[in-house]
C-alpha positions in Angstrom: 0.2 -0.4 0.1 1.2 3.4 -1.1 2.5 5.7 1.9 0.1 8.6 1.6 -2.5 5.6 1.6 -1.6 4.3 4.8 -1.8 7.8 6.4 -5.1 8.6 5.2 -6.5 5.5 6.7 -4.6 5.7 10.0 -6.5 9.5 9.9 -9.4 8.1 9.4 -9.3 5.3 11.6 -8.1 8.1 14.4 -11.4 10.4 13.3 -14.3 8.1 13.0 -13.0 5.2 14.7 -13.7 1.6 12.9 -17.0 1.6 10.1 -19.7 -0.2 12.3 -23.0 -0.7 12.0 -25.5 1.8 13.4 -27.7 1.6 16.5 -31.1 0.0 16.2 -34.2 0.3 18.0 -37.5 -2.4 18.3 -40.8 0.1 16.8 -43.1 1.4 19.3 -45.8 -1.1 18.1 -49.4 -0.8 19.3 -51.1 -2.0 22.3 -52.7 -5.8 21.9 -56.5 -5.7 22.7 -57.1 -9.2 25.2 -60.6 -10.5 25.3 -63.1 -9.0 27.7 -66.0 -10.9 28.8 -69.2 -9.8 30.5 -69.0 -11.5 34.1 -72.6 -11.7 36.2 -70.4 -12.2 38.8 -69.3 -8.4 38.7 -71.7 -7.2 36.0 -69.1 -5.6 34.5 -66.8 -6.4 31.1 -63.8 -8.4 32.4 -60.5 -9.3 31.1 -60.6 -12.9 30.6 -58.1 -14.3 31.9 -57.9 -18.4 32.6 -56.7 -20.0 35.7 -54.4 -22.4 33.6 -52.0 -21.0 30.7 -54.5 -21.7 27.2 -56.9 -23.9 29.1 -60.2 -23.2 29.3 -62.5 -25.2 31.9 -66.6 -24.4 31.2 -69.5 -26.4 32.6 -72.5 -25.0 30.5 -76.2 -26.1 32.4 -78.0 -28.5 30.2 -81.6 -29.1 29.4 -84.2 -30.8 31.7 -85.8 -32.9 28.9 -89.1 -33.5 29.6 -90.8 -32.2 26.0 -89.6 -30.9 22.6 -86.9 -28.9 22.5 -87.9 -25.0 21.5 -85.9 -22.1 20.5 -85.5 -20.8 23.9 -83.0 -23.6 24.0 -81.4 -22.6 20.5 -81.4 -19.2 21.8 -78.2 -20.6 24.9 -77.1 -23.2 23.0 -76.6 -21.5 19.8 -74.8 -18.4 21.7 -72.5 -20.7 23.8 -71.5 -22.8 20.9 -70.6 -19.1 19.0 -68.6 -18.1 22.2 -66.9 -21.8 22.4 -66.1 -22.0 18.7 -64.8 -18.1 19.1 -62.6 -19.2 21.9 -61.1 -22.1 20.3 -60.9 -21.6 16.6 -60.1 -17.4 17.1 -58.3 -16.8 20.2 -57.1 -20.3 20.3 -57.8 -20.9 23.9 -57.9 -25.0 24.8 -61.5 -25.6 26.0 -62.7 -28.4 27.8 -66.3 -28.3 27.8 -69.1 -30.0 30.2 -72.7 -30.3 30.0 -75.1 -31.9 31.8 -78.8 -33.4 30.9 -81.5 -33.1 33.7 -83.4 -36.7 33.7 -84.5 -36.4 37.2 -86.7 -33.4 38.1 -90.5 -32.4 39.3 -91.5 -31.4 36.1 -90.3 -34.6 34.5 -91.9 -37.1 37.3 -95.2 -35.0 36.9 -94.9 -35.4 33.3 -94.2 -39.0 33.4 -97.2 -39.8 35.7 -99.7 -37.6 33.9 -98.3 -39.3 30.4 -98.7 -42.2 32.0 -102.0 -42.1 33.6 -103.8 -40.4 30.5 -102.7 -43.7 27.8 -103.8 -45.9 30.8 -107.0 -44.1 30.8 -107.4 -44.0 27.1 -106.7 -47.5 26.6 -109.7 -48.2 29.0 -112.1 -46.8 26.6 -114.5 -45.1 28.9 -118.0 -44.8 27.2 -119.0 -41.0 26.0 -121.1 -40.7 29.2 -118.2 -41.7 31.9 -115.7 -39.4 30.0 -118.4 -36.3 29.9 -118.5 -37.0 33.8 -114.6 -37.2 34.5 -114.2 -34.4 32.5 -116.5 -32.2 34.5 -114.9 -33.6 37.7 -111.6 -32.5 36.4 -113.1 -29.2 35.2 -113.9 -28.7 39.3 -110.2 -28.7 40.0 -109.2 -27.1 37.1 -111.5 -24.1 38.0 -109.5 -24.2 41.4 -106.2 -23.9 40.1 -107.4 -21.1 37.5 -108.9 -19.0 40.8 -105.5 -19.1 42.4 -103.5 -18.3 39.6 -102.4 -14.7 40.1 -99.5 -14.7 36.8 -101.9 -13.0 34.3 -99.4 -15.1 30.6 -100.3 -18.5 32.5 -104.5 -17.2 33.4 -104.1 -16.5 29.9 -103.3 -20.2 29.2 -105.5 -21.8 31.4 -108.2 -20.0 30.2 -107.5 -20.7 26.5 -107.7 -24.8 27.7 -110.9 -24.3 29.3 -112.3 -22.9 26.6 -111.4 -25.3 24.2 -112.6 -28.4 26.6 -116.2 -26.3 27.1 -116.1 -26.2 23.3 -115.2 -30.0 22.8 -117.8 -30.9 25.5 -121.2 -28.9 24.5 -121.0 -31.4 21.1 -120.7 -34.3 23.1 -123.4 -34.0 25.5 -125.7 -33.0 22.6 -124.4 -36.1 20.6 -125.4 -38.5 23.8 -128.5 -36.3 24.5 -129.4 -36.4 20.6 -128.5 -40.1 20.1 -126.7 -39.4 17.0 -125.4 -41.6 15.0 -122.3 -44.1 17.1 -119.8 -42.5 14.4 -120.6 -39.1 15.4 -120.6 -39.7 18.9 -117.3 -41.8 18.9 -115.8 -38.5 16.6 -117.3 -35.9 19.4 -115.5 -38.2 21.9 -112.1 -38.0 20.1 -112.0 -34.5 19.9 -113.2 -34.3 23.8 -110.6 -36.6 24.8 -107.7 -35.0 23.0 -108.8 -31.0 23.7 -109.2 -32.4 27.7 -105.5 -34.0 28.1 -104.2 -31.6 30.5 -107.3 -31.4 32.7 -107.9 -34.9 32.9 -103.8 -35.4 33.1 -103.7 -33.6 36.2 -106.7 -35.1 37.6 -106.0 -38.5 37.1 -102.5 -37.4 38.5 -104.1 -36.0 41.8 -106.1 -39.4 42.2 -103.8 -42.0 41.1 -100.1 -40.4 40.9 -99.1 -42.1 44.2 -99.6 -45.7 42.9 -96.8 -45.5 40.1 -94.0 -47.0 41.6 -92.4 -48.7 38.8 -89.0 -46.9 38.3 -88.2 -47.6 34.8 -91.4 -45.6 33.9 -89.6 -42.3 34.8 -86.4 -43.2 32.5 -88.7 -43.7 29.9 -89.5 -40.1 28.9 -86.3 -38.5 29.5 -84.1 -40.7 27.7 -86.3 -40.5 24.4 -86.9 -36.7 24.9 -82.6 -36.5 25.5 -82.0 -38.1 22.2 -84.6 -35.4 20.4 -82.2 -32.9 21.8 -79.2 -33.7 20.2 -81.1 -34.2 17.1 -81.9 -31.3 17.3 -78.6 -29.5 18.6 -76.9 -31.5 15.7 -79.4 -30.0 13.1 -78.5 -26.7 14.1 -74.9 -27.2 13.8 -74.1 -27.1 17.8 -70.8 -29.0 19.0 -71.4 -31.7 21.0 -69.8 -31.4 24.7 -66.5 -33.2 25.4 -68.4 -34.4 28.9 -72.5 -35.3 29.0 -73.2 -35.8 32.4 -76.9 -37.0 33.4 -78.2 -37.0 37.0 -79.5 -40.3 37.3 -75.5 -42.0 36.3 -74.3 -39.4 39.0 -76.7 -40.4 42.2 -74.1 -41.5 44.3 -71.7 -38.5 43.5 -74.7 -36.3 44.3 -75.3 -38.3 47.8 -71.4 -38.0 48.5 -71.8 -34.1 47.8 -74.7 -33.5 49.7 -73.0 -35.7 53.0 -70.0 -33.4 53.0 -71.9 -30.0 53.2 -73.6 -31.1 55.9 -70.4 -32.5 57.4 -69.2 -28.8 56.9 -72.1 -27.9 58.5 -74.0 -26.0 55.9 -76.8 -28.4 55.9 -79.0 -30.0 57.9 -81.4 -33.1 57.9 -85.3 -32.7 58.0 -88.2 -35.7 58.1 -85.6 -37.4 55.9 -84.9 -34.4 53.5 -81.6 -32.4 53.6 -81.9 -28.6 53.3 -79.2 -25.8 52.8 -78.3 -23.6 56.1 -78.6 -20.2 53.9 -78.4 -18.3 57.0 -75.1 -20.0 58.2 -73.2 -19.6 55.5 -73.9 -16.6 54.7 -72.7 -15.6 58.0 -69.5 -17.5 57.4 -66.8 -14.6 56.9 -65.3 -17.0 54.0 -68.7 -16.9 51.8 -71.4 -14.9 50.4 -74.8 -16.1 49.8 -76.3 -14.7 46.3 -73.5 -13.4 44.7 -74.8 -13.0 41.1 -78.7 -11.4 42.3 -78.1 -10.6 46.2 -81.3 -8.3 45.7 -83.6 -11.8 44.8 -82.7 -13.0 47.9 -86.6 -13.8 49.7 -88.4 -13.9 47.0 -90.4 -16.7 47.7 -92.0 -17.0 44.4 -88.9 -17.7 42.5 -87.4 -19.7 45.1 -90.3 -22.1 45.1 -90.2 -22.4 41.4 -86.7 -23.1 42.2 -88.0 -26.2 44.3 -90.2 -27.3 42.0 -93.7 -28.4 41.4 -93.8 -31.5 44.0 -91.8 -29.7 46.6 -93.5 -26.6 47.7 -96.3 -28.5 49.5 -96.9 -27.0 53.2 -95.1 -30.0 55.0 -92.6 -29.8 52.9 -91.9 -26.2 53.2 -92.1 -26.5 57.3 -89.4 -28.7 57.1 -87.2 -25.4 56.6 -85.2 -23.8 59.0 -85.6 -20.6 57.2 -87.9 -19.8 53.6 -84.2 -18.9 51.8 -83.0 -22.6 52.7 -83.2 -24.9 49.5 -83.4 -28.5 49.1 -79.9 -30.7 48.5 -82.1 -34.1 48.9 -85.6 -34.7 48.9 -87.1 -37.5 50.7 -89.3 -39.9 48.0 -92.8 -39.8 48.3 -95.2 -42.5 46.8 -95.4 -42.2 42.9 -92.0 -40.7 42.9 -88.4 -42.3 41.7 -86.4 -42.9 44.7 -82.6 -44.0 45.4 -81.2 -45.1 48.6 -79.0 -42.7 51.0 -77.6 -42.4 54.7 -81.2 -40.2 54.9 -83.5 -42.6 53.9 -85.5 -43.1 50.2 -85.1 -39.8 47.9 -83.9 -37.9 45.2 -81.4 -35.3 44.3 -82.5 -31.5 44.8 -82.7 -29.5 41.2 -79.7 -27.3 41.9 -77.1 -30.0 43.6 -77.1 -32.3 40.4 -75.1 -29.1 38.8 -72.7 -28.9 41.7 -71.6 -32.6 42.1 -71.7 -33.1 38.5 -69.7 -30.4 37.4 -66.9 -30.6 40.6 -66.5 -34.4 39.6 -65.6 -33.4 36.3 -64.0 -29.9 37.0 -62.8 -29.8 40.3 -62.9 -27.0 42.8 -62.9 -23.9 40.6 -63.4 -23.9 37.0 -63.0 -20.8 34.2 -66.6 -20.4 32.6 -69.7 -21.3 33.8 -72.8 -20.8 31.3 -76.6 -20.7 31.6 -79.2 -18.6 30.4 -79.8 -15.6 32.1 -83.6 -16.4 34.1 -81.2 -19.1 36.1 -79.1 -16.5 37.5 -81.2 -16.6 41.0 -82.3 -19.1 42.6 -80.4 -21.7 40.6 -77.3 -20.9 39.7 -76.4 -18.5 43.3 -77.8 -22.4 44.9 -75.1 -23.7 43.0 -72.7 -21.3 44.3 -73.2 -21.3 47.6 -73.4 -25.2 47.6 -70.0 -25.9 45.8 -68.2 -23.4 48.0 -69.6 -25.1 51.1 -68.3 -28.0 49.9 -65.2 -27.2 48.3 -64.5 -24.2 51.5 -63.9 -21.9 48.7 -65.1 -18.9 47.4 -64.2 -18.4 43.5 -65.7 -21.9 42.4 -66.9 -20.3 39.0 -64.7 -17.5 37.9 -66.4 -16.2 35.0 -70.3 -16.8 34.9 -71.8 -15.9 31.4 -75.8 -15.6 31.0 -77.2 -15.5 27.9 -80.1 -13.3 26.7 -83.5 -14.3 26.7 -85.6 -15.0 23.5 -88.8 -13.5 23.0 -91.4 -14.2 20.0 -92.4 -11.5 17.7 -91.8 -8.9 21.1 -93.5 -11.5 23.8 -92.3 -13.9 26.3 -92.0 -17.3 25.8 -92.2 -20.3 27.8 -92.6 -24.0 27.7 -94.9 -24.0 30.8 -97.2 -21.3 29.4 -97.4 -23.4 25.9 -96.3 -20.5 24.3 -92.8 -21.8 22.4 -91.7 -22.9 18.6 -89.9 -26.1 18.9 -86.6 -25.9 17.1 -87.9 -28.6 14.7 -90.4 -26.0 13.4 -88.2 -23.5 13.0 -85.6 -25.5 10.9 -89.4 -25.9 8.5 -89.0 -22.2 7.9 -85.3 -21.6 8.0 -81.9 -23.3 7.5 -79.9 -23.6 10.4 -77.3 -20.9 8.8 -79.7 -18.1 8.6 -81.1 -19.5 12.3 -77.4 -18.6 13.6 -76.5 -15.6 11.3 -79.8 -14.0 13.3 -78.4 -15.0 16.2 -74.7 -13.7 15.2 -76.7 -10.0 14.5 -77.3 -9.9 17.9 -75.6 -9.4 21.4 -75.4 -13.1 23.0 -76.0 -11.1 26.6 -79.1 -9.3 25.4 -82.5 -10.1 24.3 -83.0 -11.2 20.9 -86.7 -11.1 19.5 -87.3 -14.0 17.1 -89.8 -12.5 14.2 -90.2 -12.3 10.8 -88.3 -9.1 10.9 -85.5 -10.8 12.4 -84.9 -13.5 10.3 -85.5 -11.3 7.3 -82.5 -9.9 8.1 -80.7 -12.5 8.4 -81.9 -14.3 5.0 -81.0 -11.1 3.1 -76.9 -11.0 4.9 -76.9 -14.6 3.6 -77.9 -14.1 0.0 -75.2 -10.6 0.4 -72.4 -12.6 1.5 -73.4 -15.8 -1.0 -73.6 -13.0 -4.0 -69.9 -12.0 -3.5 -68.7 -15.2 -2.8 -70.1 -16.2 -6.2 -69.2 -13.3 -7.9 -65.5 -13.9 -6.9 -65.5 -17.4 -7.6 -66.8 -16.3 -11.3 -63.5 -14.0 -11.6 -61.1 -16.5 -10.4 -62.3 -19.1 -12.8 -61.5 -16.7 -15.8 -58.5 -18.4 -17.6 -55.1 -17.3 -17.1 -51.6 -18.4 -17.2 -49.3 -19.0 -13.8 -47.5 -15.4 -14.4 -51.2 -13.4 -14.8 -53.0 -14.4 -11.3 -49.9 -11.7 -10.5 -51.2 -8.0 -11.4 -49.8 -4.9 -10.7 -51.5 -3.3 -8.4 -53.2 0.0 -9.1 -54.6 3.1 -6.2 -57.8 0.9 -6.5 -55.9 -2.1 -4.8 -53.9 -0.2 -2.6 -57.1 1.5 -0.9 -59.0 -1.5 -1.2 -56.1 -3.6 0.6 -56.0 -0.9 3.2 -59.5 -0.9 3.8 -59.5 -5.2 4.2 -56.8 -5.2 7.3 -58.6 -1.8 8.6 -61.5 -4.1 8.8 -59.6 -7.3 10.1 -58.0 -4.8 12.9 -61.7 -3.6 13.8 -63.4 -7.3 13.7 -60.4 -8.0 16.3 -61.2 -5.5 18.3 -65.1 -6.4 18.1 -64.6 -9.5 19.3 -62.2 -9.2 22.5 -64.7 -6.8 23.2 -67.7 -9.4 25.1 -67.2 -11.3 21.4 -69.2 -8.6 19.6 -70.3 -10.6 16.7 -73.2 -7.8 15.2 -70.6 -5.5 14.8 -68.2 -8.2 13.4 -71.1 -8.9 11.0 -71.5 -5.1 10.2 -67.6 -4.6 9.5 -68.1 -7.9 7.0 -70.8 -6.3 5.5 -68.8 -3.2 5.1 -65.6 -5.0 3.3 -68.0 -6.6 0.9 -69.8 -3.5 0.0 -66.3 -1.9 -0.6 -65.0 -5.1 -2.4 -68.0 -4.9 -4.7 -67.8 -1.3 -5.2 -64.0 -2.1 -6.5 -65.4 -5.1 -8.9 -67.8 -2.9 -10.4 -65.6 -0.3 -11.2 -62.9 -2.5 -12.6 -65.8 -4.1 -14.7 -66.8 -0.8 -16.0 -63.6 0.0 -17.2 -63.3 -3.7 -18.7 -60.6 -4.2 -16.8 -59.8 -7.6 -15.0 -60.4 -7.1 -10.9 -57.2 -8.0 -8.8 -57.9 -12.0 -8.3 -55.3 -12.5 -5.2 -56.8 -9.2 -3.2 -60.1 -10.7 -3.9 -59.5 -14.0 -3.4 -57.4 -12.9 0.1 -60.7 -11.1 1.1 -62.9 -14.0 0.6 -61.3 -16.7 2.3 -60.9 -14.0 5.2 -64.3 -13.7 5.3 -65.1 -17.4 5.0 -62.6 -18.5 7.6 -64.4 -16.6 9.9 -67.9 -17.8 8.9 -66.5 -20.9 9.5 -65.5 -20.2 13.1 -69.0 -19.1 14.1 -70.0 -22.1 12.6 -71.9 -21.0 9.6 -70.3 -22.8 7.1 -68.9 -26.7 7.8 -67.2 -27.7 4.6 -64.2 -27.4 3.7 -64.1 -25.2 0.4 -62.1 -22.1 0.8 -64.6 -19.6 -0.3 -68.3 -19.3 0.3 -71.4 -21.4 1.4 -71.3 -25.1 0.3 -73.2 -26.2 -2.9 -75.9 -28.7 -2.2 -75.7 -28.3 1.3 -72.8 -29.3 3.9 -73.1 -33.5 3.8 -71.8 -33.7 -0.1 -69.1 -36.6 -0.1 -68.0 -34.6 -3.2 -67.6 -31.0 -4.3 -70.5 -30.2 -6.5 -68.9 -27.1 -7.9 -65.8 -28.3 -8.7 -67.5 -31.5 -10.5 -70.1 -29.4 -12.8 -68.2 -26.1 -13.2 -66.2 -26.9 -15.9 -69.3 -28.7 -18.1 -71.6 -25.1 -16.9 -68.8 -23.5 -18.5 -68.8 -24.7 -21.5 -72.3 -24.5 -22.2 -71.9 -20.7 -21.0 -69.8 -19.9 -23.6 -71.8 -22.1 -26.3 -74.9 -20.2 -25.5 -73.1 -17.1 -26.0 -71.9 -18.0 -29.6 -75.5 -19.2 -30.3 -76.9 -15.7 -29.2 -74.1 -14.0 -31.0 -75.2 -15.7 -34.1 -79.1 -15.3 -33.3 -78.7 -11.5 -32.9 -76.9 -10.9 -36.2 -79.2 -12.8 -38.4 -82.3 -11.8 -36.1 -83.6 -15.6 -35.5 -85.5 -14.2 -32.3 -86.9 -18.1 -32.0 -83.4 -18.8 -30.7 -83.1 -15.8 -28.2 -86.0 -16.8 -26.6 -84.8 -20.5 -26.6 -81.6 -19.1 -24.7 -83.7 -17.0 -22.4 -85.8 -20.1 -21.5 -82.7 -22.1 -20.9 -81.6 -19.5 -18.4 -85.0 -18.2 -16.7 -86.8 -21.5 -16.7 -84.6 -25.2 -17.1 -81.4 -24.2 -15.4 -83.0 -22.8 -12.3 -84.3 -26.1 -11.6 -80.9 -27.7 -11.6 -79.7 -25.0 -9.3 -77.4 -22.8 -11.9 -77.8 -19.1 -12.3 -76.7 -17.4 -15.7 -76.2 -13.7 -15.5 -76.2 -12.0 -19.1 -73.9 -8.6 -18.6 -73.9 -6.7 -21.8 -70.6 -6.9 -23.3 -69.4 -8.7 -21.0 -69.0 -12.8 -20.6 -72.0 -14.7 -18.9 -71.5 -15.4 -15.4 -72.0 -18.5 -14.1 -73.2 -19.2 -10.6 -74.2 -22.3 -8.4 -77.0 -21.3 -6.1 -79.4 -23.4 -3.8 -82.4 -24.7 -6.0 -85.0 -23.1 -4.0 -83.6 -20.1 -3.7 -83.4 -19.7 -7.4 -86.6 -20.6 -7.9 -88.2 -18.5 -5.0 -86.1 -15.4 -7.1 -88.1 -16.7 -10.3 -91.6 -16.2 -8.9 -90.9 -13.2 -7.0 -89.6 -12.1 -10.3 -92.4 -13.3 -12.2 -94.5 -11.6 -9.1 -92.8 -8.1 -9.9 -93.2 -8.7 -13.6 -97.4 -9.1 -13.5 -97.5 -6.5 -10.4 -95.6 -4.3 -13.6 -97.8 -5.2 -16.4 -101.2 -4.8 -14.0 -100.0 -1.3 -13.0 -99.3 -0.7 -16.9 -102.8 -1.9 -17.8 -104.1 0.3 -14.9 -102.4 3.5 -16.1 -103.5 2.9 -19.7 -107.2 2.0 -18.4 -107.2 5.4 -16.5 -105.8 7.3 -19.8 -108.4 6.1 -21.8 -110.7 6.8 -19.0 -109.5 10.2 -18.7 -109.6 11.1 -22.5 -113.4 9.2 -22.9 -114.4 12.0 -19.9 -112.6 14.6 -21.7 -114.0 13.7 -24.9 -117.7 13.7 -23.4 -116.7 16.6 -22.0 -116.2 18.6 -25.2 -119.3 17.1 -26.8 -121.7 19.3 -24.6 -122.3 23.0 -26.2 -121.8 25.8 -23.7 -125.3 26.8 -24.0 -126.4 23.4 -22.7 -123.9 23.1 -20.0 -125.7 24.5 -16.7 -128.9 23.7 -17.7 -128.7 20.3 -16.3 -127.7 22.0 -13.1 -131.1 22.6 -11.3 -130.4 22.1 -8.1 -128.1 25.3 -8.9 -129.8 27.7 -10.9 -133.0 28.5 -11.6 -133.0 30.8 -15.0 -130.8 31.4 -17.4 -130.5 34.0 -20.2 -130.8 33.3 -24.2 -127.1 31.9 -24.1 -128.0 29.2 -21.7 -126.1 31.6 -18.8 -127.3 31.3 -15.2 -129.0 34.3 -14.2 -130.6 33.5 -10.8 -129.9 30.5 -8.4 -132.5 28.2 -6.8 -134.2 30.4 -4.3 -134.7 33.3 -7.6 -131.7 35.8 -6.3 -129.5 36.9 -9.1 -126.7 36.0 -9.2 -123.4 38.1 -7.5 -120.8 39.8 -10.0 -118.5 37.4 -8.0 -120.3 34.6 -8.9 -121.0 35.4 -12.7 -117.3 36.0 -13.1 -116.4 32.5 -11.7 -119.1 30.9 -14.5 -118.0 33.0 -17.3 -114.7 31.5 -17.1 -116.3 28.7 -17.4 -118.7 29.2 -20.1 -115.0 30.5 -21.8 -113.1 27.3 -21.3 -116.0 25.0 -22.7 -116.3 27.5 -25.9 -112.7 26.4 -26.4 -113.4 22.6 -25.7 -116.5 22.5 -27.7 -114.4 24.5 -30.7 -112.1 22.0 -30.6 -114.3 19.2 -30.6 -116.2 20.5 -33.5 -112.7 21.0 -35.5 -111.7 17.1 -34.4 -115.5 16.5 -36.1 -114.0 17.9 -39.2 -111.2 16.1 -38.8 -112.4 12.7 -38.9 -110.7 12.3 -35.2 -113.3 12.5 -32.6 -113.7 8.6 -31.9 
């Protein structure tokens, strides 16, 4: 190295030191939102922090299986299914989900006995006279029940039953008295027997209920309705629980649970039953009673409902130390199923079952407990008390989640009031996806009104999303080579991509905020609207929309709907075609053939337009409008653009076709109506034109009595001369008629007056 270079290097080394990398500092980043859930224990949104890392233990109150599952059940179980899926698939928690089945309960016992006794009564084939006598006797008992009912909704329901029985009673009585033919009497007999089922069942139970002693009779009814419940949940695409517990299978565990509560000093034995001592528990420094609804303590109506219809007799209530105490174990009366226990034959109380079963599976503390809003008190408050009395802790449940009520067109829904819609009936009108979308469009913790408006909103949302997916699929099917799928981004693409990421961020914020699916669906709708505007702008400019960008957006939206349980298939984009249970991908199988058909049809139409062969064009339209919809295929023709091919649910297409026909018929009717009115107006105008001015007032005898030589009125009906003001007005009318009459004479002369 030359001397000058060495000197220069030394100078640089001394002045600046050796060249090194500059310091680096990490970006500040943004604050990460954390999932918050509305916790009924605090009545506030709380940051969700499981007790053991990402593992979440969750217990959900299941159904009491004595009748068909209804939309009130769907409200809870679809809502919790959505929450469970989001925690598992979006927030990536490891959720362990346990649910119970209540198959021992006062309602089940009473319904089982009533059904059994009524069927025995039916088999005995009572005579018409005997049936009339029995219904009369049963009605007296029913009238007492009605007079003691203060709840207006329940009273209305009982009055409805009473009126229906009376309407069926009188025809049979008259038929018997008139000695009508046997066939007519038999028909009236069957009608009364069916209408009076509730009355007779109550009466028969009061007389013979204590004689039903076979335990197996009490297991058949809940077993049947549990099976129906599981079928309904599967039809609604509700995930099965990881563990299912039945009360009938956990009686030994329940007995042991009750025994320990007594040993811990929070329970007492009374006349063969065991009760929870709310006073002693509440006075303990370690415990608090009624954490969820403290203001409800002392609500005897709610407490008695919690005890059950068979457990609120005077002798039962006298067994308690305090009216607020509740049964842990009930001594069985004749006509009730029973199990052995240290306190004699008996059966579990309602609240204890959940504590014993959840405790045996999830231990002394769980992360989440879920149930319907109406279970907060006394059921869940009593669960908390007896569980914390058993475990001697104060944190059996960390987060209590309660789903909102469900109303039907604004009215309270209740199985006991016979005002309910079964899940099977609801699925006859709407798909499981539409029902789920309706629930997603509302907060899980607020009241949801199940009405035609609610469901129409869900249907329109589904249609809106589906059309977007179908349009994107059509764009992605356009032929291109490997490199052609990567298109240059202009400002429109950059703007849409920014909106896409903004929407994803907003959706994440909404899910963190108490799983606000209502806001999520609105953000998704907005993203689709922006994408639709982008597609329309590109097409109007005769440019191809960016395939990868639209594919990314539609895949993201599809994935979110999968997380919510609204899509079951493995398809990357959109709703499945032909239902969720298809073994083959119909779209990928048939679409190539439909594409060929579409292109062939377009070529034929082009030739037909050039050659003006209208018959071929009509056949082409018939293929699009009449034939293909029957196969679940929609062709959309756009001027100057290729035909868009879409696979759509057949029923949807046929409904669209009917609506289109109705609109066209309505247009035709309005057009014909407008033509008729126009014709009538022209006829009326012509009729008016035909009247000579000197004749126009002479027919109005109720207004005028004298006229001049030109037929112009001079006096009114009382013989008084018309005022100057009146004459001035009439003169204008007269002059207008003169013009019309001259026009008419001109038309006659020209031959156009017909």
